[in-house]
N, C-alpha and C positions, 0 to 999 in steps of 0.2 A: 584467498580470493579467487573469484570465478575467472579463469583464463579467457572465457569467451568475452567478458565484459571488458577485460584489460585490453583486447585486442582492437577495441572499437575506437574510431576516430573521435575527435572532440565533437564534431557535428551529430556524430551517431549517439554519443553519450548524452548529449544536450536533448536529443529527441527521446532517448530511453528515459531520461530524468522526468522529461514532460509526460510521457506515458505512465510512469509509475506513479507520479503524483496525481494525475487524472483518475487512474484506477483506485488509489486511495480516497480520493475526494468521492468516487462514485460508491465506494462500500460504506463510507461514512454516512453519506446522503441516504443510502438505503437503509441503514441501521436506524437512523434518525426517525425516518418514514416508518418503518416497522414497529418500532417501540414508542414512538411519539404521537403520530397521526393516524394511527389506524384504530379501528375498534375492534379488531380481531381479538379473539380470546384464546391464548395459547396457556398451556399447563406450565407450572413453574419451572418443571426440571427441563422441559424444552426451550424455556425463555434463557434458563442459565445456560443450556449447551449453546444456544444461538450467540449469547454474550462471549462465552469462551472462544467460539469460533472467530467471532468479530475481533477480538483481541489479539488472537493469534494471527489473523490476516493482517492486522494494523502492524503488528510487531514485524513480520516478514516485510511488508512493504517498506516500513521504516528503515530496516537494516539495508534493503536493497537501494533505497534513496541515498542513504549515508554512504554506502560503497560507490555508488556513481559520484556523488558530490565530491569524495575524497579523491577519485581517480581525476575528475576534471580539475580540481585544485593541483594535484601532481603534474598534471599536463600543462598547468599554466593557463587554464581557461577561466 
């Protein structure tokens, strides 16, 4: 686990958790807008690449959120 995150205080961890969740929400909203609310036409290959990038970003944020939540739990918050 990242020693930088492990060194954070409970308040700092809570702020980091909030930031990560907001960032995840932002990319989810952007993805929904891009694929659901625009009339832009993109090629299938580009759309597939964008989907893969989106899934990877969501996975990374999910792992980071889980790590922070685990640390908060360990610290009794």
